[in-house]
C-alpha positions in Angstrom: 112.1 164.4 84.5 112.2 164.6 80.8 114.5 161.7 80.4 112.4 159.6 82.7 109.3 160.2 80.5 111.2 159.4 77.4 112.3 156.1 78.9 108.8 155.1 79.7 107.8 156.0 76.1 110.5 153.9 74.7 109.7 150.9 76.9 106.0 151.1 75.9 106.9 151.3 72.3 109.2 148.3 72.6 106.5 146.3 74.3 104.0 147.2 71.6 106.5 145.9 69.0 107.0 142.7 70.9 103.3 142.1 71.0 102.9 142.8 67.3 105.8 140.4 66.6 104.2 137.6 68.6 100.9 138.1 66.9 102.5 138.1 63.4 104.4 134.9 64.2 101.3 133.1 65.4 99.3 134.0 62.3 102.1 133.0 60.0 102.3 129.6 61.7 98.5 129.1 61.4 98.6 129.9 57.7 101.4 127.3 57.1 99.4 124.5 58.8 96.4 123.4 56.6 93.2 122.9 58.5 92.1 119.3 59.1 90.0 117.9 56.3 86.4 117.7 57.1 84.9 114.1 57.0 83.5 113.1 53.6 79.7 113.0 53.6 77.7 111.1 51.0 74.0 111.7 50.4 71.8 109.1 51.8 70.6 106.6 49.1 67.1 107.2 47.8 64.6 104.4 48.7 63.6 102.0 45.9 60.4 103.0 44.3 57.6 100.7 45.5 54.8 100.0 43.0 51.5 101.2 44.3 49.1 98.3 44.9 46.6 97.7 42.1 43.1 98.8 43.1 40.9 95.8 44.1 38.6 94.6 41.3 35.1 95.4 41.8 33.0 92.3 42.4 31.1 91.1 39.3 27.4 91.9 39.6 25.3 88.9 40.3 23.5 87.6 37.1 19.9 88.6 36.9 17.9 85.4 36.4 15.8 85.4 33.2 12.2 85.0 33.8 10.6 82.7 31.3 7.3 83.9 30.1 4.9 81.1 29.2 3.1 81.9 26.0 0.1 80.0 24.9 1.0 77.6 22.0 -1.1 75.7 19.6 0.0 72.0 20.0 -1.3 71.3 16.5 1.1 73.8 14.9 4.1 71.8 13.6 6.4 74.7 14.7 5.4 74.1 18.3 6.1 70.4 18.2 8.1 69.2 21.3 11.8 69.0 20.7 13.0 65.4 20.6 15.9 64.2 22.7 19.1 63.7 20.8 19.0 60.0 19.9 20.9 59.4 16.7 22.3 56.2 18.2 18.8 54.6 18.4 18.9 54.0 14.7 22.6 53.3 14.3 22.8 51.3 17.5 26.3 52.6 18.2 25.9 53.5 21.8 24.0 51.9 24.8 20.6 53.4 25.6 19.3 52.2 29.0 15.8 53.6 28.1 15.4 50.7 25.7 16.0 48.0 28.3 12.9 46.4 29.7 12.6 43.2 31.8 11.5 39.9 30.2 8.0 38.5 30.8 6.9 35.5 32.6 5.3 33.5 29.8 4.8 29.7 29.5 7.5 27.9 27.5 6.1 27.1 24.0 8.8 24.7 22.7 8.3 23.7 19.1 9.3 20.1 19.3 7.9 16.7 18.4 5.8 16.6 21.5 3.6 19.7 21.0 0.5 17.5 20.6 1.0 16.3 24.1 0.7 19.7 25.6 -2.4 20.4 27.8 -3.1 23.6 25.9 -2.6 22.1 22.4 -5.6 22.5 20.0 -4.4 21.9 16.5 -1.2 22.0 14.3 -0.6 24.8 11.8 0.4 23.9 8.3 4.0 25.0 7.7 4.9 24.9 11.4 3.5 25.8 14.8 0.3 25.0 16.6 -2.9 26.6 18.0 -3.4 26.7 21.8 -6.1 27.5 24.3 -5.4 28.6 27.9 -7.2 30.1 30.8 -6.2 33.5 32.3 -6.1 34.2 36.0 -9.8 34.9 36.0 -10.5 31.6 34.3 -11.5 33.1 31.0 -10.5 31.5 27.8 -7.4 32.8 26.0 -6.8 31.6 22.5 -3.6 31.9 20.6 -1.0 30.3 18.4 2.8 29.9 18.1 4.9 29.7 15.0 8.7 29.5 14.4 10.7 32.5 13.2 14.2 33.9 12.9 15.9 37.2 13.7 16.5 39.3 10.5 17.4 42.8 11.7 18.5 43.8 15.2 19.2 47.5 14.7 18.2 50.3 12.3 15.0 51.6 10.8 12.3 49.0 10.1 8.9 48.9 8.5 7.7 45.6 9.7 7.8 43.5 12.9 7.4 40.3 10.9 7.3 39.2 7.3 7.1 36.0 5.4 9.8 34.5 3.2 10.3 36.7 0.2 9.0 39.8 1.9 10.9 42.9 3.0 13.4 40.8 4.9 15.9 43.8 5.1 13.3 46.0 6.8 11.8 43.5 9.3 12.8 42.3 12.8 11.6 38.7 12.3 10.9 36.4 9.4 8.0 34.1 10.2 8.6 30.5 9.0 5.1 29.7 8.1 2.6 29.6 5.2 0.8 33.0 5.0 -2.6 31.4 4.2 -2.2 28.9 7.0 -1.3 31.7 9.5 -4.4 33.6 8.5 -6.6 30.5 9.0 -4.9 29.8 12.3 -5.7 33.4 13.6 -9.4 33.0 12.7 -9.4 29.4 14.2 -8.0 30.8 17.5 -10.9 33.2 17.8 -9.6 36.4 16.3 -11.8 38.5 14.1 -10.5 40.4 11.1 -11.7 44.0 10.7 -10.7 47.6 10.1 -8.1 49.6 11.9 -9.5 51.9 14.6 -10.4 55.4 13.4 -8.5 56.6 16.5 -6.3 54.9 19.0 -8.9 53.2 21.2 -9.2 49.5 21.8 -12.8 49.9 22.9 -14.1 51.3 19.6 -16.5 49.2 17.7 -16.0 48.0 14.1 -12.3 47.2 14.4 -10.3 44.0 14.1 -9.3 42.0 17.1 -6.4 43.4 19.1 -3.7 40.8 19.2 -0.7 40.6 21.5 2.5 39.3 19.9 5.5 38.0 21.9 8.9 36.6 21.0 10.6 33.8 22.8 14.2 32.5 22.5 17.1 31.1 24.4 19.7 33.7 25.4 23.5 33.3 25.3 23.4 31.5 28.6 20.7 29.1 27.5 18.0 30.8 29.5 14.5 31.1 28.0 13.4 34.8 27.7 10.1 36.2 26.4 9.4 39.8 25.4 6.4 41.7 24.2 6.8 42.6 20.5 6.5 46.3 21.2 9.5 46.1 23.5 11.6 44.9 20.6 10.7 48.0 18.6 12.1 51.4 19.2 9.9 54.5 19.0 12.3 57.2 17.8 9.7 59.8 18.6 9.7 58.9 22.3 13.3 57.7 22.7 11.8 54.6 24.2 10.2 51.3 23.3 7.0 51.2 21.2 3.8 51.7 23.3 2.3 48.4 24.3 -1.0 48.6 22.4 -0.8 45.4 20.5 -1.6 44.9 16.8 -4.9 45.0 14.8 -5.9 41.9 12.8 -7.0 43.3 9.5 -6.3 40.5 7.1 -7.0 42.5 4.0 -8.5 40.9 0.9 -8.0 42.1 -2.7 -9.6 41.2 -6.0 -7.6 39.7 -8.8 -8.7 38.8 -12.2 -9.1 35.1 -13.0 -6.3 34.3 -15.5 -8.7 31.8 -17.3 -11.2 34.5 -17.9 -10.5 36.0 -21.4 -11.9 39.4 -20.7 -11.0 39.5 -17.0 -14.6 39.7 -16.0 -14.2 36.9 -13.5 -12.4 37.9 -10.3 -11.3 36.2 -7.1 -10.7 37.5 -3.7 -7.3 36.6 -2.3 -5.4 37.5 0.8 -3.4 40.6 0.1 -0.5 39.4 2.3 0.0 36.5 -0.1 1.7 38.9 -2.5 3.5 41.3 -0.2 4.4 38.8 2.6 3.7 41.7 5.0 2.5 39.9 8.1 3.0 42.3 11.0 3.7 45.9 10.1 5.0 49.0 12.0 4.5 51.2 9.0 0.9 51.3 7.7 0.4 48.8 4.9 -2.9 48.1 3.2 -1.7 44.5 2.4 -0.8 43.6 6.0 -2.2 40.7 7.9 -1.8 42.6 11.2 -1.2 46.3 11.3 0.0 48.9 13.8 -3.1 50.7 15.3 -1.2 53.8 16.3 -2.0 56.9 14.2 1.7 57.6 13.7 2.0 54.4 11.7 1.6 56.4 8.5 5.2 57.7 9.1 7.9 55.3 7.9 10.7 57.0 9.8 9.5 56.5 13.4 10.3 52.9 14.3 13.4 50.8 14.5 14.8 47.5 15.9 15.7 47.5 19.6 19.4 46.7 19.5 19.5 46.7 23.3 17.4 43.5 23.6 17.4 41.7 20.3 19.9 38.8 19.7 22.1 38.5 16.7 20.5 37.9 13.2 19.9 34.3 12.5 18.8 33.4 16.0 15.8 31.1 16.0 12.7 32.3 17.9 9.1 31.4 18.6 6.5 34.0 17.8 3.4 33.9 20.0 0.1 35.4 19.0 -2.6 35.6 21.7 -5.6 37.5 22.9 -5.0 40.1 25.7 -6.3 39.2 29.2 -8.9 41.4 30.8 -6.2 43.2 32.8 -4.1 43.7 29.7 -7.1 45.3 27.9 -7.5 47.8 30.7 -3.7 48.6 30.5 -4.0 49.2 26.8 -7.1 51.4 27.1 -5.3 53.5 29.8 -2.2 53.8 27.7 -4.1 54.9 24.6 -5.7 57.7 26.6 -2.2 59.0 27.5 -1.1 58.7 23.8 -4.2 60.7 22.7 -3.1 63.5 25.1 0.4 63.7 23.6 1.3 66.8 21.7 0.7 66.4 18.0 3.8 66.2 15.8 4.4 66.7 12.1 4.2 63.2 10.5 6.0 62.2 7.4 3.5 60.2 5.4 5.6 57.5 3.7 4.9 55.6 0.6 5.3 52.0 -0.3 7.2 51.2 -3.5 4.0 50.0 -5.2 2.3 53.3 -4.4 5.0 55.5 -5.9 3.8 57.2 -9.0 0.1 57.0 -8.0 -1.7 60.3 -7.7 -2.4 61.3 -4.1 -5.9 61.0 -2.8 -7.8 64.2 -2.3 -8.5 64.9 1.4 
């Protein structure tokens, strides 16, 4: 019995050893074989930084319109004078100015040829050239006038005269009139014009003023076509950036007293036509020696008028200068225009002086 138990014990112990050996062998084999490498893992790439969108600009506030406040102004204060348009080219004549272009007039041809005495309107010749005429207007009323030859002197720039005689201010006049001064004055009175004073204000209907005379110029253009313009259309008003207002000219025919050279003490004097000395026949700038003067009040300013370079032909062009009375309709037009001129804002005028007046003391006002 004892030996049988011992045998069982030995067999159990041997089985235990066998199990331990198997376990030891398995673990040794597992240690010798390296475990499979784990797959390499890389960190996911970071996304590219994206710039944040710029905030939208706030819309600009709408401009608040300025409200002009009209303040009462004194039109007679020089500081409140209206601003003139920029018009430097009107004096220099460098650039075209369409405001200075006006249409030609429909006026009868007054050719100065050898057959003037055969004309139906011919009255008498003028010594030195030209003739006196008499017509009827559309109402059948008598219209007297005269025509004399002339020549273009200045067709751009500042002027003081519309017309002068030979030896006058030829560098400051639009036309030179080819006639005897004394003969021209006689022709004016023979045609029915009355010498007198300038109007105290711009008004053709005022009493005690010289006759208002219309002056026109006629010539052949570059195409040989006869054209006629009012004298005012051939003069630029720098003040208005337009042609001179069509108000005509005042026949003043000033006389002056001169000492008789044969009188030893100078006590004997004679009256002579002032224009005989100055040769100032038709003036834009006020001239006490003029034969015909500008009736506008602004004529005392020698900086306001120039030659109309948009209409005038080249210097040296022969012309015919027509002096005639205004028709009834033209007198009405002049009166209406003078009312508009009187309502214009006052401006500061530059009172010019003639060379012969320089050095004289100013008259007290």
